[in-house]
C-alpha positions as CSV (number, residue, x, y, z in Angstrom):
1,M,26.7,24.8,-16.5
2,D,23.5,25.4,-18.4
3,K,20.8,22.7,-18.0
4,M,20.9,21.8,-21.7
5,A,24.7,21.9,-22.0
6,R,26.5,18.9,-23.2
7,V,28.4,16.7,-20.8
8,T,30.9,13.9,-21.3
9,T,31.2,11.1,-18.8
10,A,34.1,8.6,-18.9
11,L,33.5,5.3,-17.1
12,S,35.2,1.9,-17.5
13,G,37.1,3.1,-20.5
14,T,33.9,4.1,-22.5
15,A,33.0,7.8,-23.2
16,F,29.4,8.9,-23.4
17,T,28.3,12.2,-24.6
18,G,24.9,13.8,-24.9
19,R,22.3,15.9,-23.2
20,T,18.7,15.7,-22.0
21,M,16.7,15.2,-25.2
22,F,13.6,13.6,-26.6
23,C,11.9,12.6,-29.8
24,H,8.3,12.1,-30.8
25,L,7.2,8.5,-31.5
26,D,4.4,7.3,-33.9
27,A,2.5,5.6,-31.0
28,P,2.7,5.0,-27.3
29,A,5.6,2.9,-26.1
30,N,5.2,-0.2,-23.9
31,A,8.9,-1.1,-23.4
32,I,12.4,0.0,-24.4
33,S,15.8,-1.8,-24.4
34,V,19.4,-0.7,-25.1
35,C,22.1,-2.5,-27.0
36,R,25.4,-3.5,-25.4
37,D,27.4,-0.5,-26.6
38,A,24.6,2.0,-25.7
39,A,24.6,3.3,-29.2
40,Q,21.0,2.3,-30.1
41,V,17.7,1.9,-28.3
42,V,14.7,-0.2,-29.4
43,V,11.1,1.0,-28.7
44,A,8.2,-1.4,-28.8
45,G,4.5,-1.1,-28.3
46,R,1.2,-2.2,-29.7
47,N,1.7,0.0,-32.8
48,I,5.4,0.8,-32.8
49,F,8.6,-1.3,-33.2
50,K,11.5,1.0,-34.1
51,I,15.3,1.3,-33.5
52,Y,16.8,4.7,-32.8
53,S,20.5,5.6,-32.6
54,L,21.7,7.8,-29.8
55,E,23.5,10.8,-31.2
56,E,25.0,13.7,-29.2
57,E,22.1,16.1,-30.0
58,Q,19.2,13.9,-30.9
59,F,17.6,10.5,-31.6
60,V,17.9,9.3,-35.2
61,E,15.5,6.6,-36.5
62,K,17.5,3.7,-37.9
63,A,15.0,1.0,-38.6
64,N,11.3,0.3,-38.6
65,L,10.7,-3.4,-37.9
66,R,6.9,-3.2,-38.5
67,V,7.0,-4.2,-42.1
68,G,4.9,-6.4,-44.3
69,R,1.5,-6.2,-46.0
70,K,-0.5,-7.8,-43.2
71,L,0.8,-6.9,-39.7
72,S,-0.3,-9.6,-37.3
73,L,-0.5,-9.4,-33.5
74,N,3.0,-10.7,-33.4
75,F,4.1,-7.1,-33.8
76,S,1.9,-6.0,-30.9
77,C,4.6,-5.9,-28.2
78,A,4.2,-6.0,-24.5
79,D,7.9,-6.2,-23.8
80,V,11.2,-6.1,-25.7
81,V,14.8,-7.1,-24.8
82,W,18.1,-6.6,-26.6
83,H,20.7,-9.3,-26.1
84,Q,23.8,-8.1,-24.2
85,I,26.1,-10.5,-26.1
86,D,24.8,-10.7,-29.6
87,E,23.9,-7.2,-30.7
88,S,22.0,-8.4,-33.7
89,L,19.5,-10.3,-31.6
90,L,16.2,-9.0,-30.2
91,A,13.2,-10.7,-28.5
92,T,9.7,-9.5,-28.0
93,A,6.7,-10.6,-26.0
94,A,3.4,-10.3,-27.9
95,T,-0.1,-9.7,-26.6
96,N,-1.4,-12.8,-28.5
97,G,0.9,-15.1,-26.5
98,A,3.7,-15.3,-29.0
99,V,7.4,-15.0,-28.3
100,V,9.3,-13.7,-31.3
101,T,13.1,-13.3,-31.9
102,W,14.5,-10.8,-34.4
103,N,17.8,-11.0,-36.3
104,L,19.0,-7.5,-37.3
105,G,21.6,-9.1,-39.5
106,K,19.2,-10.5,-42.0
107,Q,19.4,-8.8,-45.4
108,S,15.6,-8.7,-46.0
109,R,13.3,-6.0,-44.6
110,N,11.5,-8.5,-42.4
111,K,13.9,-9.2,-39.5
112,Q,11.7,-11.8,-37.8
113,D,13.7,-14.9,-37.0
114,Q,11.8,-17.4,-34.9
115,L,8.2,-17.6,-33.7
116,F,7.1,-19.5,-30.6
117,N,3.4,-19.9,-30.0
118,E,3.4,-22.0,-26.9
119,H,1.7,-19.5,-24.4
120,K,-2.1,-19.3,-24.4
121,R,-2.3,-15.7,-23.1
122,T,-0.4,-12.4,-23.3
123,V,3.4,-12.8,-22.6
124,N,4.3,-10.1,-20.1
125,K,8.1,-10.5,-20.0
126,V,11.0,-11.9,-22.0
127,C,14.6,-12.1,-20.7
128,F,17.8,-13.3,-22.2
129,H,20.3,-15.3,-20.2
130,P,23.3,-12.9,-19.4
131,N,25.9,-15.5,-20.5
132,E,24.1,-17.9,-22.8
133,V,23.3,-16.4,-26.2
134,H,20.7,-19.0,-27.2
135,M,18.7,-19.1,-23.9
136,L,15.5,-17.1,-23.7
137,L,13.0,-17.0,-20.8
138,S,9.4,-15.9,-21.0
139,G,6.6,-15.2,-18.4
140,S,3.0,-15.2,-19.4
141,Q,-0.5,-14.3,-18.2
142,D,-1.3,-18.0,-18.4
143,G,0.8,-18.6,-15.3
144,Y,3.6,-20.5,-17.1
145,M,7.3,-19.6,-17.7
146,K,9.1,-21.2,-20.7
147,C,12.8,-21.5,-21.4
148,F,13.6,-21.5,-25.2
149,D,16.8,-22.7,-26.8
150,L,17.0,-20.6,-30.0
151,R,18.8,-23.4,-31.8
152,K,15.6,-25.4,-31.6
153,R,12.0,-24.6,-32.6
154,E,10.3,-25.2,-29.3
155,S,10.7,-24.7,-25.6
156,V,13.1,-27.0,-23.7
157,S,11.6,-26.4,-20.2
158,T,8.2,-25.3,-18.9
159,F,7.8,-23.9,-15.3
160,S,4.4,-23.8,-13.7
161,G,4.1,-21.0,-11.1
162,Q,0.7,-22.3,-10.0
163,S,-0.7,-18.8,-10.2
164,E,-2.9,-16.8,-12.6
165,S,-0.2,-14.6,-14.1
166,V,3.6,-14.2,-14.3
167,R,4.4,-10.4,-14.4
168,D,8.2,-10.5,-14.6
169,V,11.1,-12.9,-15.0
170,Q,14.8,-12.1,-14.5
171,F,17.9,-14.2,-14.7
172,S,20.3,-13.8,-11.8
173,V,23.5,-11.9,-12.7
174,R,25.7,-14.1,-10.5
175,D,23.9,-17.5,-10.1
176,Y,24.1,-19.1,-13.5
177,F,21.1,-21.4,-13.1
178,T,18.8,-19.2,-11.1
179,F,16.0,-16.9,-12.2
180,A,13.3,-15.0,-10.3
181,A,9.7,-14.7,-11.2
182,S,7.0,-12.4,-9.8
183,F,3.3,-13.1,-9.7
184,E,-0.1,-11.4,-9.5
185,N,-0.9,-13.1,-6.2
186,G,1.9,-11.2,-4.5
187,N,4.5,-14.1,-4.5
188,V,8.0,-14.3,-5.8
189,Q,9.5,-17.6,-6.8
190,L,13.2,-18.6,-7.4
191,W,13.8,-21.4,-9.9
192,D,16.7,-23.5,-11.0
193,I,16.5,-23.9,-14.8
194,R,17.7,-27.5,-14.3
195,R,14.7,-28.3,-12.1
196,P,11.5,-27.3,-14.0
197,D,9.3,-29.5,-11.8
198,R,9.4,-27.3,-8.7
199,Y,10.6,-23.9,-7.6
200,E,13.5,-23.7,-5.1
201,R,11.9,-21.0,-3.0
202,M,8.7,-19.0,-2.7
203,F,7.8,-16.1,-0.5
204,T,5.1,-13.5,-0.3
205,A,6.7,-10.2,-1.2
206,H,3.8,-7.7,-1.5
207,N,0.2,-7.3,-0.6
208,G,-1.1,-7.6,-4.1
209,P,0.4,-8.2,-7.6
210,V,4.2,-8.0,-7.9
211,F,4.7,-6.2,-11.3
212,C,8.5,-6.1,-11.5
213,C,11.8,-7.4,-10.1
214,D,15.4,-6.7,-10.7
215,W,18.6,-8.3,-9.4
216,H,21.3,-6.0,-8.1
217,P,24.2,-5.9,-10.6
218,D,26.9,-6.0,-8.0
219,D,25.7,-7.5,-4.8
220,K,24.9,-11.2,-5.1
221,G,21.5,-12.0,-3.6
222,W,19.8,-8.6,-3.6
223,L,16.5,-8.6,-5.4
224,A,14.3,-5.5,-5.7
225,T,10.6,-6.0,-6.2
226,G,7.8,-3.5,-6.9
227,G,4.0,-4.0,-6.7
228,R,0.5,-2.6,-6.7
229,D,0.8,-1.9,-2.9
230,K,3.0,1.2,-3.9
231,M,6.1,-0.3,-2.3
232,V,9.5,-1.2,-3.5
233,K,11.2,-3.9,-1.4
234,V,14.8,-5.1,-1.4
235,W,15.3,-8.7,-0.4
236,D,18.4,-10.5,0.7
237,M,18.2,-13.9,-1.0
238,T,21.5,-15.3,0.5
239,T,19.7,-16.4,3.7
240,N,17.6,-19.5,4.1
241,R,14.5,-17.4,4.1
242,A,14.1,-14.2,2.0
243,K,14.9,-11.3,4.3
244,E,13.4,-7.9,3.6
245,I,16.3,-5.4,4.2
246,Y,14.9,-2.2,2.7
247,C,11.4,-0.8,1.9
248,V,10.6,2.3,-0.2
249,Q,7.0,3.7,-0.1
250,T,5.9,5.4,-3.3
251,I,2.7,7.2,-4.2
252,A,1.4,4.9,-6.9
253,S,1.7,1.3,-8.2
254,V,5.3,0.4,-9.2
255,A,5.5,-0.8,-12.8
256,R,9.3,-0.9,-13.3
257,V,12.3,-1.0,-11.1
258,K,15.9,-0.7,-12.2
259,W,19.1,-0.6,-10.1
260,R,21.3,2.3,-10.9
261,P,24.8,1.3,-12.1
262,E,27.8,2.0,-10.0
263,M,25.5,3.2,-7.2
264,K,25.0,0.4,-4.6
265,Y,21.9,1.9,-2.9
266,H,20.2,3.7,-5.8
267,L,17.3,2.4,-8.0
268,A,14.9,4.0,-10.4
269,T,11.1,3.4,-10.5
270,C,8.1,4.4,-12.6
271,S,4.4,3.9,-11.9
272,M,1.7,2.0,-13.6
273,M,-0.9,4.8,-13.4
274,V,-1.6,8.3,-12.0
275,D,2.0,9.3,-11.5
276,H,4.0,10.2,-14.7
277,N,7.3,10.9,-13.1
278,I,10.4,8.8,-12.8
279,Y,12.0,8.6,-9.4
280,V,15.5,7.6,-8.3
281,W,15.6,6.4,-4.7
282,D,18.3,6.0,-2.2
283,I,17.0,2.9,-0.4
284,R,18.6,4.1,2.8
285,R,16.3,7.1,2.7
286,P,13.0,5.6,1.6
287,Y,10.5,8.5,2.1
288,I,11.9,11.2,-0.2
289,P,13.2,10.5,-3.7
290,F,16.9,11.2,-4.3
291,A,16.1,12.6,-7.7
292,M,13.1,13.0,-10.0
293,F,12.5,13.4,-13.8
294,E,9.2,15.2,-14.6
295,E,9.4,15.4,-18.4
296,H,6.7,12.9,-19.4
297,K,3.0,14.0,-19.7
298,D,1.6,10.5,-19.5
299,V,2.4,7.2,-17.7
300,T,6.0,6.1,-18.1
301,T,6.1,2.5,-19.4
302,G,9.8,1.7,-19.7
303,I,13.0,2.8,-18.1
304,M,16.5,1.7,-18.8
305,W,20.0,3.0,-17.8
306,R,21.9,3.8,-20.9
307,H,24.8,1.6,-20.0
308,N,25.7,-0.9,-17.3
309,H,28.6,1.3,-16.2
310,D,26.9,4.7,-16.7
311,P,24.8,6.0,-13.8
312,Y,24.3,9.5,-15.4
313,Y,22.0,8.8,-18.4
314,L,18.5,7.3,-18.1
315,L,16.3,6.4,-21.1
316,S,12.5,6.2,-20.8
317,G,9.5,5.6,-23.0
318,S,5.9,6.7,-22.3
319,K,2.3,6.5,-23.3
320,D,2.6,10.1,-24.3
321,S,4.5,8.8,-27.4
322,T,7.9,10.3,-26.5
323,L,11.3,8.8,-26.0
324,Y,13.6,10.6,-23.5
325,Q,17.2,10.6,-22.6
326,H,17.5,12.1,-19.1
327,M,20.7,13.5,-17.9
328,F,21.0,13.0,-14.2
329,K,22.4,16.5,-13.7
330,D,19.1,17.9,-14.9
331,A,17.0,15.9,-12.4
332,S,15.1,17.8,-9.8
333,R,15.8,17.1,-6.1
334,P,12.6,16.7,-4.1
335,V,14.5,16.9,-0.8
336,D,15.2,20.6,-1.6
337,R,11.5,21.3,-1.5
338,A,10.6,19.0,1.4
339,N,9.1,20.2,4.6
340,P,11.9,19.9,7.2
341,E,9.4,19.1,10.0
342,G,7.6,15.9,10.7
343,L,4.9,14.9,13.2
344,C,3.8,11.4,14.2
345,Y,1.1,10.3,16.7
346,G,1.6,6.9,18.2
347,L,-1.3,4.4,18.6
348,F,-1.0,4.6,22.4
349,G,-0.7,8.3,22.9
350,D,2.9,9.1,22.2
351,L,3.7,12.1,20.1
352,A,6.9,12.5,18.1
353,F,8.0,15.8,16.4
354,A,11.1,16.2,14.3
355,G,12.5,19.5,13.0
356,K,15.4,21.8,12.8
357,D,17.2,21.9,16.2
358,S,16.8,25.6,16.1
359,M,13.1,25.1,16.7
360,F,13.7,23.5,20.0
361,T,15.2,26.4,21.8
362,T,14.5,26.6,25.5
363,D,11.4,28.6,26.3
364,S,11.3,29.7,29.9
365,N,7.6,30.7,29.4
366,R,6.6,27.3,28.2
367,K,4.1,25.8,30.6
368,T,4.5,22.0,31.1
369,Y,1.7,19.7,32.1
370,S,1.6,16.5,34.1
371,G,2.7,13.5,32.1
372,D,4.8,15.6,29.6
373,R,8.3,14.1,29.3
374,R,10.5,15.4,26.6
375,Y,13.4,13.4,25.3
376,P,15.4,15.5,22.8
377,I,17.5,13.4,20.4
378,F,19.8,15.2,17.9
379,F,21.0,13.8,14.6
380,F,23.9,15.1,12.7
381,K,24.4,14.0,9.2
382,K,27.9,13.6,7.9
383,P,28.6,15.5,4.6
384,D,28.6,13.3,1.5
385,L,29.7,15.2,-1.6
386,S,28.3,12.5,-3.9
387,E,24.8,13.1,-2.7
388,Q,24.9,16.8,-3.4
389,F,22.7,17.4,-0.3
390,A,23.4,20.1,2.3
391,N,24.7,19.1,5.7
392,V,21.6,18.8,7.9
393,S,21.1,18.6,11.7
394,S,17.7,17.9,13.2
395,A,16.2,17.2,16.6
396,L,13.5,14.7,17.6
397,N,11.3,15.3,20.6
398,V,9.0,12.6,22.0
399,F,6.1,13.5,24.2
400,E,4.8,10.5,26.2
401,T,1.7,10.0,28.3
402,E,1.8,9.3,32.0
403,Q,3.2,6.0,33.0
404,G,0.7,3.4,33.7
405,S,-2.0,5.1,31.7
406,S,-3.5,3.9,28.5
407,P,-5.2,6.7,26.6
408,M,-7.1,4.3,24.4
409,Y,-8.6,2.1,27.0
410,W,-11.9,3.8,26.6
411,F,-12.0,2.9,22.9
412,V,-11.6,-0.8,23.6
413,N,-14.0,-0.8,26.5
414,M,-16.7,1.1,24.6
415,A,-16.3,-1.1,21.5
416,Q,-16.7,-4.2,23.6
417,Q,-19.6,-3.0,25.7
418,Y,-21.6,-0.9,23.2
419,L,-25.0,-2.3,22.1
420,L,-25.8,-1.4,18.5
421,T,-28.8,-3.5,17.7
422,G,-31.3,-5.9,19.3
423,R,-33.1,-3.5,21.6
424,S,-35.3,-0.4,21.2
425,L,-33.7,2.9,20.4
426,A,-34.2,4.3,23.9
427,E,-32.6,1.2,25.5
428,L,-29.6,1.3,23.1
429,C,-29.0,5.0,23.8
430,D,-29.4,4.7,27.6
431,H,-27.0,1.7,27.7
432,N,-24.4,3.4,25.5
433,A,-24.6,6.6,27.5
434,K,-24.0,4.6,30.7
435,I,-20.9,2.9,29.1
436,A,-19.5,6.2,27.9
437,K,-20.0,7.7,31.4
438,E,-18.2,4.8,33.0
439,C,-15.3,5.4,30.6
440,Y,-15.3,9.1,31.6
441,R,-16.4,10.1,28.1
442,Y,-19.0,12.6,29.4
443,Q,-19.6,14.4,26.1
444,V,-20.3,11.1,24.4
445,A,-22.7,10.1,27.2
446,Q,-24.4,13.4,27.0
447,T,-24.9,13.0,23.2
448,W,-26.4,9.5,23.6
449,T,-28.9,10.9,26.1
450,M,-29.9,13.7,23.8
451,L,-30.3,11.3,20.9
452,R,-32.6,9.2,23.0
453,I,-34.8,12.2,23.9
454,V,-34.9,13.6,20.4
455,Y,-35.5,10.4,18.4
456,S,-37.5,8.3,20.8
457,N,-40.4,10.7,21.1
458,P,-39.8,13.7,18.8
459,G,-42.2,16.6,19.0
460,A,-43.2,16.0,22.6
461,I,-40.2,17.3,24.5
462,S,-40.8,19.6,27.5
463,S,-38.3,21.3,29.7
464,V,-39.5,19.1,32.7
465,N,-39.0,15.9,30.8
466,L,-35.6,17.0,29.6
467,N,-34.4,17.8,33.1
468,Q,-35.8,14.6,34.5
469,S,-33.9,12.7,31.7
470,I,-30.7,14.6,32.6
471,G,-31.0,13.6,36.2
472,K,-31.6,10.0,35.5
473,S,-28.6,9.8,33.2
474,G,-26.2,10.9,35.8
475,G,-26.3,14.7,35.8
476,L,-25.3,15.4,32.3
477,P,-26.4,18.8,31.0
478,L,-28.4,18.7,27.8
479,I,-26.4,21.5,26.2
480,N,-24.6,21.0,22.9
481,S,-22.7,23.3,20.7
482,F,-20.5,22.8,17.7
483,K,-18.7,26.2,18.1
484,E,-16.7,27.8,20.8
485,I,-19.2,29.5,23.2
486,S,-18.4,33.2,22.6
487,A,-21.8,34.9,23.0
488,P,-22.4,36.3,26.5
489,L,-25.0,34.4,28.5
490,G,-28.1,36.2,29.8
491,N,-28.3,37.2,33.4
492,E,-31.0,34.7,34.2
493,T,-28.8,31.8,33.0
494,R,-25.3,33.0,33.9
495,G,-25.6,32.0,37.5
496,K,-26.7,28.5,36.8
497,S,-24.1,27.9,34.1
498,E,-21.1,29.2,36.0
499,N,-20.7,26.0,37.9
500,R,-20.9,24.0,34.7
501,Q,-18.1,26.0,33.1
502,E,-15.9,25.6,36.1
503,V,-16.0,21.8,36.0
504,N,-15.7,21.7,32.2
505,H,-12.0,20.8,32.5
506,I,-12.2,17.4,30.8
507,D,-11.8,18.8,27.3
508,S,-12.1,22.6,27.3
509,S,-11.0,22.9,23.7
510,N,-13.8,20.7,22.5
511,P,-16.9,22.7,21.4
512,L,-19.2,20.1,22.8
513,I,-19.7,21.2,26.4
514,S,-19.1,18.4,28.9
515,A,-19.7,18.2,32.6
516,N,-18.2,16.4,35.5
517,E,-20.4,13.6,36.9
518,E,-19.6,14.9,40.4
519,N,-21.4,18.1,39.7
520,E,-24.5,17.3,41.6
521,E,-26.0,20.7,41.2
522,T,-27.2,19.9,37.6
523,E,-29.2,16.9,38.8
524,G,-32.9,17.8,38.9
525,S,-32.2,21.5,38.3
526,D,-34.7,23.5,36.3
527,V,-33.1,24.5,33.0
528,P,-35.3,26.6,30.8
529,A,-36.4,25.1,27.6
530,D,-35.5,28.2,25.6
531,Y,-31.9,27.8,26.8
532,L,-31.8,24.2,25.9
533,F,-32.8,24.9,22.3
534,G,-30.4,27.8,21.9
535,D,-32.8,30.7,22.2
536,V,-30.5,32.8,24.4
537,E,-29.3,36.3,24.4
538,G,-26.6,36.7,21.8
539,D,-25.9,34.8,18.6
540,E,-28.5,32.0,18.2
541,D,-26.1,29.9,16.1
542,D,-23.6,29.6,19.0
543,L,-25.8,27.3,21.1
544,Y,-28.2,24.7,19.9
545,M,-29.4,21.3,20.8
546,V,-29.0,18.1,18.8
547,D,-32.1,17.7,16.7
548,H,-33.1,16.1,13.5
549,E,-31.5,18.8,11.4
550,N,-28.1,19.1,13.0
551,A,-27.6,15.5,14.0
552,P,-25.6,14.8,10.8
553,D,-23.4,17.8,11.7
554,M,-22.8,16.3,15.1
555,L,-21.6,13.0,13.4
556,H,-19.3,15.0,11.1
557,Y,-17.9,16.8,14.1
558,Y,-17.1,13.6,16.0
559,A,-15.5,12.1,12.9
560,E,-13.4,15.2,12.2
561,E,-12.3,15.2,15.9
562,G,-11.0,11.7,15.4
563,D,-13.8,9.9,17.3
564,V,-15.0,7.8,14.4
565,Q,-16.3,5.2,16.8
566,M,-19.0,7.6,17.9
567,A,-19.9,8.5,14.3
568,V,-20.3,4.9,13.2
569,S,-22.1,3.8,16.4
570,V,-24.7,6.5,16.1
571,L,-25.0,5.8,12.4
572,I,-25.9,2.1,13.1
573,V,-28.2,2.8,16.1
574,L,-30.2,5.5,14.3
575,G,-30.3,3.7,11.0
576,D,-32.7,5.1,8.5
577,R,-33.5,8.1,10.7
578,I,-30.1,9.7,9.9
579,R,-28.5,7.5,7.2
580,K,-30.2,9.4,4.3
581,E,-28.8,12.7,5.5
582,I,-25.2,11.6,5.0
583,D,-23.7,10.6,1.6
584,E,-22.7,7.0,1.1
585,Q,-19.0,7.9,0.4
586,T,-18.7,9.6,3.8
587,Q,-20.3,6.7,5.5
588,E,-18.0,4.3,3.8
589,H,-15.0,6.3,4.9
590,W,-16.2,6.3,8.5
591,Y,-16.9,2.5,8.5
592,T,-13.5,1.8,6.9
593,S,-11.6,3.9,9.5
594,Y,-13.5,2.4,12.4
595,I,-13.0,-1.2,11.2
596,D,-9.3,-0.6,10.7
597,L,-9.0,0.7,14.3
598,L,-10.9,-2.3,15.6
599,Q,-8.7,-4.7,13.8
600,R,-5.6,-2.9,15.0
601,F,-6.7,-3.7,18.6
602,K,-7.5,-7.3,17.4
603,L,-11.2,-6.8,18.1
604,W,-12.1,-9.2,15.3
605,N,-15.6,-10.2,16.4
606,I,-16.7,-6.6,16.9
607,S,-15.2,-5.7,13.6
608,N,-17.2,-8.4,11.9
609,E,-20.4,-7.2,13.7
610,V,-19.9,-3.7,12.4
611,I,-19.4,-5.0,8.9
612,K,-22.6,-7.0,9.1
613,L,-24.6,-4.0,10.4
614,S,-23.4,-1.7,7.7
615,T,-25.7,-0.8,4.9
616,C,-22.9,0.2,2.5
617,S,-22.5,-2.5,-0.1
618,S,-18.7,-2.0,-0.3
619,I,-18.5,-2.6,3.5
620,N,-20.8,-5.6,3.6
621,C,-18.5,-7.6,1.4
622,L,-15.4,-7.1,3.6
623,N,-16.0,-10.1,5.8
624,Q,-16.6,-12.2,2.7
625,A,-13.3,-11.3,1.0
626,S,-10.3,-13.6,1.1
627,T,-12.4,-16.6,2.0
628,T,-11.9,-18.5,-1.3
629,L,-9.0,-21.0,-1.2
630,H,-7.4,-22.1,-4.5
631,I,-6.1,-25.5,-3.6
632,N,-3.5,-27.5,-5.6
633,C,-3.0,-31.2,-5.4
634,T,0.0,-32.1,-3.3
635,N,0.7,-35.0,-5.6
636,C,0.6,-33.6,-9.2
637,K,0.6,-29.8,-8.2
638,R,-2.4,-29.1,-10.4
639,P,-5.4,-27.0,-9.3
640,M,-8.1,-28.9,-7.6
641,S,-11.7,-28.8,-8.8
642,S,-14.4,-27.2,-6.6
643,K,-16.0,-30.6,-5.8
644,G,-14.5,-32.9,-3.2
645,W,-11.0,-33.6,-2.1
646,I,-10.1,-36.1,-4.8
647,C,-7.9,-34.8,-7.6
648,D,-9.4,-35.2,-11.1
649,R,-6.1,-35.8,-12.7
650,C,-4.1,-38.1,-10.5
651,H,-7.1,-39.4,-8.4
652,Q,-5.2,-38.9,-5.2
653,C,-6.7,-37.4,-2.0
654,A,-5.3,-34.0,-1.4
655,S,-6.0,-33.9,2.3
656,M,-3.6,-36.5,3.5
657,C,-1.8,-35.8,6.8
658,A,2.0,-35.9,6.3
659,V,2.5,-37.2,9.8
660,C,-0.1,-40.0,10.3
661,H,-0.7,-40.5,6.5
662,Q,-4.5,-40.5,7.1
663,V,-7.2,-38.5,5.5
664,V,-7.8,-35.2,7.3
665,R,-11.6,-35.0,8.0
666,G,-11.5,-31.9,10.3
667,L,-9.2,-28.9,10.5
668,F,-6.4,-29.0,7.9
669,V,-3.3,-26.9,8.0
670,W,-0.6,-26.7,5.3
671,C,2.6,-24.9,4.6
672,Q,2.4,-22.2,2.0
673,G,5.9,-22.9,0.9
674,C,5.8,-26.6,0.1
675,S,2.0,-27.3,0.2
676,H,2.3,-30.2,2.6
677,G,0.2,-30.4,5.7
678,G,-2.1,-32.4,7.8
679,H,-3.9,-32.5,11.2
680,L,-3.3,-29.3,13.1
681,Q,-2.2,-31.0,16.3
682,H,0.1,-33.4,14.4
683,I,1.9,-30.6,12.5
684,M,2.3,-28.5,15.7
685,N,3.8,-31.5,17.6
686,W,6.1,-32.3,14.7
687,L,7.5,-28.7,14.3
688,R,8.3,-28.5,18.0
689,T,11.1,-31.0,17.5
690,S,12.0,-30.6,13.8
691,P,12.1,-27.6,11.4
692,Y,11.8,-29.8,8.3
693,C,8.6,-30.7,6.5
694,P,7.2,-34.1,7.8
695,A,6.6,-35.1,4.2
696,G,10.3,-35.4,3.6
697,C,10.5,-32.7,0.9
698,G,13.4,-30.9,2.7
699,H,11.5,-27.6,3.0
700,L,12.0,-25.7,6.2
701,C,8.4,-25.2,7.4
702,E,7.2,-22.7,10.0
703,Y,4.0,-22.7,12.0
704,T,2.8,-19.2,13.0
């Protein structure tokens, strides 16, 4: 069938016809919504508020709701929702903090029905109750959620999220009184509309703002959330604690997430920036999208399945001022273009490689090495016609290091024993060379020795001094190269270098020449100065010594080889001598990578020292981030002022221990779920015998 051919889908007694089509809008769209019978779609934005009918071949404009002589900010919409019971009822969230309802049944041109001006900042989301016609919920940038009864002229309930911004609110499909709210601080809260004084449950869902959430239409208790951390997570809310059951990694911030009707494991997402495409994911296969729509030329701002029982038509609006109806059959399948191989290197030296099992045929000529243990694991995927994917079989091979060995021990030892400041340059280099040698990192030790000689007394280096320094540092040859040595050595040097090449078995693939500490012939030997500086027979560029000009290249080499520890350590020790030769963006990348490795090995103090010694402004502030605590009063739940521990509103002390009921004057620990706490030792002792909060609020606290 042709891509643009018409199709007819019959589901639940309703027939839908159409094709992939689009129409140009007058302005960028911020949100879209579909009426109950899927015959019309409303498009809202800062400068557009129109209703289009969905015909078989095209969109047809039916109404323009931006009417009047003076258009106020009430028409500047951040969100729009069409009621699924009363098809004449719409609600919009305005950028000036207004919540507006619209009655399409009014005879006048102006369809505005009610106006609520209770929010102080932009309203990000509005949501009708799925069963109650007159119940409307809103979430605002001011941190509050409000429930409106449309039969009245004001809100009937106000919910304080105790956060800066509410990004999304969604009523549960199955639980009549429950709604979920997502916040910019990464939390998700569950509320009972009968209890506006306190949320029922709160958990941290994402590392950063949570921009969207959506309840599963069929499975009670499944909540999908999307955030700035580029992840979509699915939570099982039926347990005592929210349990993450699926996680999808996208390539950009997730702005919208919508479950696909009739497909239990499928959901659609669009991004807030950078990525313009719409993805449909199978949450059981989180790394490759199931399908992808690539029609939009700018950021997609709104997505909506055409009908609650139709999984084959998706509507979308975008900042490119277009409205699309996507037919699922026309979607591209990224898995068809995906690389069938995968490679993963473990933190402790294990290597996993996956690919077609035909790639793992037995090779009798393959040479194994000590410590190589291969464990082939074969996976055979059962055919599933509904997925429209080809039957695939793949094999996974895992290469492990020798038992009892830890290939990263040297990283930890060197990080703990390196000296980066507090002594002279010569002393720092000598000490670090000694540490590297003790960790059998001969190339690194050799480099530290050369750096001492070059930078401690530049311009006064003789061949005798060089060889004496080599002997004192443990017999490390002062030869350095950043290319494979391909040029033939001269006759006068070949004899003296043969032994070095024989013992260079530590890392023969590394262009930096290393030597075995047991090679005693190099100690005190007379190596010509011309040879050390690369003036040998052959290509002069193949051999050269670390000097002021190529030292930055040496750091780049180490970083590219994965030894970012060496690059950062030399950068700190040499300081201004080399810092100006390397751009700040590269330095920032090295620092960030090294700090991340240190923190993975829980070397917190060393990580903090590296941060303090850095001259990059973006790195220096890392150890000062996340140190500000926004504290709320445990009595009135309002934010505390920055002065003292007495609440300005209720005049109660916020640092009362829930166990001994005394003021905590030292270390204070509190539960992020219920905000109650007290003396560290008191709370620890209490939770050893009881899982419930000592304050008697009934919350199940956990000390970690």
